[in-house]
C-alpha positions in Angstrom: -35.0 11.8 -42.0 -31.6 10.9 -40.5 -31.6 11.2 -36.4 -28.8 13.3 -35.7 -27.0 12.7 -32.1 -25.7 15.4 -30.2 -22.7 13.7 -29.6 -21.4 10.4 -30.8 -19.0 8.2 -28.1 -16.7 5.6 -29.4 -15.8 3.2 -26.8 -17.5 2.0 -23.6 -14.6 2.0 -21.6 -14.2 3.9 -18.0 -13.8 7.2 -20.3 -16.6 6.7 -22.6 -19.3 5.6 -20.0 -18.1 8.8 -18.3 -18.4 10.9 -21.3 -22.1 9.4 -21.8 -23.1 10.2 -18.2 -21.5 13.8 -18.3 -23.3 14.3 -21.7 -26.6 13.4 -20.2 -26.1 15.5 -17.1 -25.5 18.2 -19.7 -28.7 17.5 -21.5 -27.3 16.0 -24.7 -28.5 12.9 -26.2 -25.2 10.6 -26.8 -24.7 7.4 -28.5 -22.2 5.0 -27.2 -20.8 2.7 -29.8 -18.8 -0.2 -28.7 -17.1 -2.7 -30.8 -17.1 -5.3 -28.2 -20.2 -7.7 -26.9 -20.4 -5.7 -23.7 -18.8 -2.8 -22.0 -15.2 -2.8 -20.9 -14.3 -5.1 -23.6 -10.6 -4.2 -23.8 -10.6 -4.3 -20.1 -11.7 -7.7 -20.0 -8.5 -9.1 -22.0 -6.4 -8.2 -19.2 -9.1 -8.7 -16.3 -6.5 -10.8 -14.5 -4.3 -7.8 -13.8 -4.5 -5.8 -10.7 -4.4 -2.0 -11.4 -1.8 0.0 -9.4 -4.3 2.8 -8.7 -7.0 2.4 -6.0 -11.0 2.5 -6.4 -11.3 5.9 -5.4 -9.3 7.2 -8.0 -11.0 5.2 -10.7 -14.9 6.2 -10.1 -16.1 9.3 -12.2 -18.4 11.8 -9.9 -21.3 11.8 -12.5 -21.2 7.9 -12.9 -21.3 7.5 -9.3 -24.2 9.3 -9.1 -25.8 7.1 -11.7 -24.9 4.2 -9.6 -25.8 5.5 -6.3 -29.5 5.8 -7.7 -29.4 1.9 -8.6 -28.5 1.2 -4.8 -24.9 0.5 -5.8 -22.6 -1.0 -3.4 -19.3 1.1 -3.3 -16.2 -1.0 -2.9 -13.5 -0.6 -0.6 -11.8 3.0 -2.0 -8.4 2.0 -0.3 -8.6 -1.2 -2.3 -6.9 -1.5 -5.9 -9.2 -3.5 -8.2 -8.1 -5.8 -11.2 -9.6 -5.3 -14.3 -12.2 -7.9 -14.1 -13.4 -6.3 -11.0 -13.3 -2.8 -12.4 -15.6 -4.0 -15.2 -18.1 -6.1 -12.9 -18.3 -3.9 -9.9 -18.4 -0.5 -11.9 -18.6 -0.1 -15.7 -21.3 -3.0 -16.2 -23.6 -1.8 -13.3 -23.4 1.8 -14.7 -23.9 0.5 -18.5 -27.0 -1.4 -17.3 -28.2 1.4 -15.3 -31.4 2.8 -16.9 -29.9 6.4 -17.2 -27.2 5.3 -19.6 -28.3 1.5 -21.1 -30.5 3.2 -24.1 -27.7 4.9 -25.1 -25.1 2.2 -25.8 -25.1 0.0 -28.8 -22.4 -3.0 -28.6 -21.3 -4.9 -31.8 -20.8 -1.7 -33.1 -17.2 -1.3 -34.5 -16.5 2.5 -36.0 -14.7 2.3 -39.2 -14.5 5.6 -40.5 -15.6 9.4 -39.3 -15.8 12.2 -41.8 -17.8 15.2 -42.1 -21.3 14.9 -44.3 -20.7 15.2 -47.9 -17.2 16.6 -47.3 -14.0 14.6 -48.0 -10.7 15.8 -46.1 -9.7 18.5 -48.7 -13.2 20.1 -49.1 -13.3 23.1 -46.9 -16.6 25.2 -48.2 -19.5 24.9 -45.4 -17.5 22.4 -43.7 -18.1 23.6 -40.1 -21.9 23.9 -40.7 -21.8 19.9 -41.6 -22.7 17.1 -39.2 -20.1 14.2 -38.8 -21.4 10.7 -40.2 -20.0 7.9 -38.7 -19.7 4.3 -40.3 -19.6 1.4 -38.0 -19.9 -2.3 -38.8 -22.0 -4.7 -36.8 -21.7 -8.5 -35.8 -22.8 -9.6 -39.2 -20.3 -7.3 -40.8 -22.9 -5.1 -42.3 -22.2 -1.3 -42.5 -24.4 1.4 -40.9 -24.1 5.2 -41.1 -25.1 7.4 -38.3 -25.0 11.3 -38.0 -23.8 13.5 -35.0 -23.3 17.1 -34.4 -19.9 16.1 -32.3 -17.9 12.9 -31.8 -15.9 11.9 -28.6 -13.2 9.0 -29.5 -12.8 7.2 -26.4 -11.7 4.0 -28.2 -8.2 3.5 -26.4 -5.2 2.2 -27.9 -5.2 -1.6 -26.4 -6.1 -2.6 -30.2 -2.7 -1.1 -31.3 0.1 -2.7 -29.5 3.7 -1.6 -30.2 5.6 -4.0 -32.3 9.2 -5.5 -31.2 11.7 -2.9 -33.2 13.0 -0.4 -31.3 12.3 2.1 -34.4 8.5 1.0 -34.2 8.3 -1.4 -36.9 8.3 -5.4 -36.6 11.8 -7.1 -36.8 12.3 -9.7 -39.6 10.6 -12.9 -38.5 8.0 -10.9 -36.0 4.9 -11.5 -38.3 5.9 -14.6 -39.7 6.2 -16.4 -36.2 3.2 -14.3 -34.8 1.9 -17.8 -33.4 4.5 -17.9 -30.7 4.3 -13.9 -29.8 1.9 -12.6 -27.4 1.3 -8.8 -27.1 0.1 -6.8 -24.0 -0.6 -8.9 -20.7 -1.4 -12.6 -21.5 -2.9 -14.7 -18.5 0.5 -16.8 -17.9 -0.9 -18.1 -14.4 -4.4 -19.1 -15.6 -5.9 -19.1 -19.3 -2.5 -19.2 -21.0 -0.4 -21.3 -18.3 0.1 -24.1 -20.4 1.6 -21.7 -23.0 4.3 -20.7 -20.5 4.8 -23.2 -17.8 7.9 -25.3 -17.9 8.9 -23.0 -21.3 11.4 -20.6 -22.1 9.8 -16.8 -22.5 11.5 -13.6 -23.8 9.6 -10.9 -22.1 10.1 -7.4 -23.6 9.4 -4.3 -22.2 9.9 -2.1 -19.1 6.5 -0.4 -18.2 3.7 -1.4 -16.3 2.3 -4.0 -18.4 5.6 -5.8 -18.6 5.7 -5.3 -14.8 2.4 -7.4 -14.5 3.6 -9.9 -16.6 7.0 -10.1 -15.2 5.6 -10.7 -11.5 3.3 -13.3 -12.9 6.2 -15.1 -14.9 8.1 -15.3 -11.5 5.2 -16.8 -9.5 4.7 -19.4 -12.3 8.4 -20.4 -12.2 7.8 -20.9 -8.5 5.4 -23.5 -9.1 7.0 -25.0 -12.1 10.9 -24.6 -11.4 11.9 -25.4 -15.2 10.2 -22.3 -16.6 13.0 -20.0 -17.8 12.7 -16.2 -18.0 14.5 -13.7 -19.9 13.6 -10.2 -19.5 14.7 -7.6 -22.0 14.9 -4.0 -21.5 15.2 -1.3 -24.3 17.1 1.1 -21.8 19.9 0.7 -19.8 18.7 2.0 -16.7 17.3 -0.5 -14.4 16.1 1.7 -11.7 12.6 2.0 -13.2 12.3 -1.9 -12.9 14.1 -2.6 -9.8 15.4 0.7 -7.8 12.2 2.7 -8.0 10.4 -0.6 -7.6 12.3 -1.6 -4.4 11.7 1.9 -2.7 8.3 2.2 -4.1 5.7 3.6 -1.7 2.9 1.8 -4.1 2.9 -2.0 -3.1 2.3 -3.5 -6.3 5.7 -2.1 -7.7 7.5 -3.0 -4.2 6.4 -6.4 -4.9 7.8 -6.6 -8.3 11.1 -5.0 -7.5 11.7 -7.5 -4.6 10.5 -10.4 -6.5 12.7 -9.3 -9.4 15.6 -8.7 -7.6 15.3 -12.1 -5.9 15.0 -13.9 -9.0 18.2 -12.1 -10.7 20.2 -12.9 -7.6 19.0 -16.9 -7.7 19.7 -17.2 -11.5 16.0 -17.7 -12.3 15.7 -14.6 -14.2 18.2 -13.7 -17.1 18.1 -9.4 -17.7 19.0 -8.2 -21.0 19.3 -4.7 -20.9 19.8 -2.1 -23.6 18.4 -4.9 -26.0 18.0 -4.6 -29.6 16.2 -7.5 -31.3 17.8 -8.0 -34.9 15.8 -11.1 -36.3 13.6 -14.2 -35.4 13.5 -17.1 -37.0 12.4 -20.9 -36.2 14.5 -23.9 -35.7 14.2 -27.2 -34.2 15.2 -25.8 -30.7 12.7 -23.1 -30.8 12.6 -19.4 -31.7 16.2 -18.2 -32.4 16.3 -14.5 -31.1 19.1 -12.7 -32.9 20.1 -9.5 -30.5 22.4 -7.3 -29.2 22.4 -6.4 -25.3 24.6 -3.6 -24.4 25.9 -3.5 -27.6 27.1 -6.9 -27.7 25.7 -9.4 -30.3 24.2 -12.7 -29.4 21.3 -15.1 -29.9 19.0 -17.1 -27.3 16.6 -19.8 -27.8 12.9 -19.2 -26.7 9.5 -21.1 -27.0 7.5 -17.8 -26.7 8.0 -14.1 -26.7 5.6 -11.5 -24.6 5.7 -7.9 -26.1 4.9 -5.5 -23.4 6.7 -2.4 -25.0 3.4 0.1 -24.9 0.7 1.0 -27.3 0.0 3.9 -29.8 -3.2 5.2 -31.1 -4.8 3.6 -34.5 -5.9 6.5 -36.7 -6.9 4.8 -39.4 -11.0 5.7 -39.2 -9.9 9.3 -38.6 -8.2 9.6 -41.9 -11.1 12.0 -43.4 -11.1 14.2 -40.2 -9.0 17.4 -39.9 -6.7 16.6 -36.7 -4.4 18.9 -34.6 -1.8 16.3 -33.8 1.8 16.3 -32.5 4.0 14.7 -35.1 6.2 13.2 -32.4 3.9 12.2 -29.3 0.9 11.8 -31.9 -1.2 13.5 -29.2 -3.2 16.7 -29.8 -1.2 19.9 -30.2 -2.8 21.7 -27.0 -1.5 18.9 -24.8 1.4 17.4 -26.4 4.0 19.1 -24.4 2.1 18.1 -21.1 2.1 14.5 -21.7 5.5 14.3 -23.3 7.4 11.4 -21.5 10.8 12.9 -21.9 9.6 16.0 -19.6 6.9 14.4 -17.9 5.4 11.6 -15.2 1.6 11.3 -14.7 2.0 13.2 -11.5 3.1 16.1 -13.5 0.5 16.2 -16.1 -1.6 19.4 -15.3 -5.4 19.3 -15.8 -7.0 20.0 -19.1 -9.9 19.8 -21.3 -11.9 21.0 -24.2 -9.6 24.0 -24.7 -6.4 22.0 -25.0 -8.1 18.9 -26.9 -9.5 21.0 -29.9 -9.1 19.8 -33.4 -9.2 21.5 -36.9 -12.7 20.2 -36.9 -15.0 21.7 -34.5 -16.6 19.3 -32.0 -14.3 16.5 -32.5 -12.2 15.2 -29.8 -9.7 12.5 -28.8 -10.0 11.6 -25.2 -8.5 8.9 -22.6 -5.7 6.9 -23.4 -5.8 7.5 -27.1 -5.4 11.3 -26.4 -2.1 10.9 -24.9 -0.8 9.3 -28.2 2.3 7.4 -27.7 3.0 8.7 -24.3 2.6 6.1 -21.4 1.5 9.0 -18.6 -2.1 8.3 -18.5 -4.2 8.6 -15.4 -8.0 7.6 -15.3 -8.3 11.0 -13.6 -7.3 12.8 -16.9 -9.8 11.0 -18.8 -12.6 12.2 -16.6 -11.6 15.6 -16.3 -11.6 15.8 -20.2 -15.2 14.5 -21.0 -16.4 16.5 -17.9 -15.0 19.8 -19.8 -15.8 18.8 -23.3 -19.5 18.0 -22.5 -19.9 21.2 -21.0 -18.4 23.0 -23.9 -20.9 21.1 -26.0 -23.5 22.2 -24.1 -22.8 25.6 -24.2 -21.3 26.0 -20.8 -18.2 27.6 -21.5 -17.5 28.5 -17.6 -17.7 25.3 -16.7 -15.7 23.9 -19.9 -13.1 26.2 -18.7 -12.5 25.2 -15.3 -10.1 22.6 -14.2 -11.5 20.3 -11.2 -8.7 17.9 -11.4 -7.1 16.4 -8.0 -4.4 13.6 -7.7 -3.9 11.0 -5.2 -0.4 11.5 -3.4 1.2 8.4 -5.1 1.0 9.9 -8.7 3.9 12.2 -7.8 6.1 9.1 -8.3 7.2 8.4 -11.7 6.1 5.1 -12.1 2.6 5.9 -10.8 0.9 6.2 -14.2 -2.2 3.3 -14.4 
């Protein structure tokens, strides 16, 4: 007879680990499936990046209890960790704790979820059926497990946005992918040789781009022949410069000053209202045909870094009846709350199981992925989500419907998302 778990949690990042801790606290038997070889696998890819958020707003209360049982040494709560520090000092100790370690399965990439014996269009007895989760291990063998509920905390890191402003790759982008990096490459260390003394086009104006931009400017200080083009899709530079210069958060203040100094000295060329039309490879390097502020031109670069955000990968959920907003691709219950056209991190209200429901009962998307294409996610939102959801799954309706979220003062600033 197949083992049926109370809840399967996809992803062993901060929100996934918090979900497991809260599930245990509510008397549920969880199973965490992590496609990487260790906890926080995606975070390790940007482990060199220092978060804008300090430790006091990155620690889940239920996980903290587990860590304290292990004699955990709490970090300085007023400091902001790097991604590596977040994993090494928080996630790894929690995942290795006796309370959680036996419930985490690594090298387990979830490839599909469905209702047992039911395709998406089959309705009869659907709500009474358990979920079936197909995952692939390191040897590429596929396994099937059964669960009463599923919490998808897989994040969006593996699904970056392409260069095109229409959400599609521009001509030549895929063909020249060997010279294009997505996300936050470590230009000061692991990838230094790829960018030192080279000409790089950085595209994006959000936090990923901010971190890369700072590092490229620092690299340029030690290698003056390094050239930087910084392309912004919008016309308003306040997000990059004005808000950064006047910002209360030190990391963003540092960016504003560094970027302004680089522009004034001619070390950094800003391309606002950037629209890349085509990428082709020539003897001089990558020819990037573009418009900036409506004027057509082209530049030659060695490398392109695309830091234009992420979107949810919904492929593994094709057989699940979802309830997603068509625009933001977040659950309908929170779509208006997280819409970047109307909200920033500090203005997103607390929410939980009630707002995150889908058509298929007991299936939830949480964490960064629950925000769809919106960039306004804070870790605290994810922790509150899984606290509420696990209470709901355990039958504690009162706790599930309570909102216990508090915000740091700094998140009221429009750029405070982390």
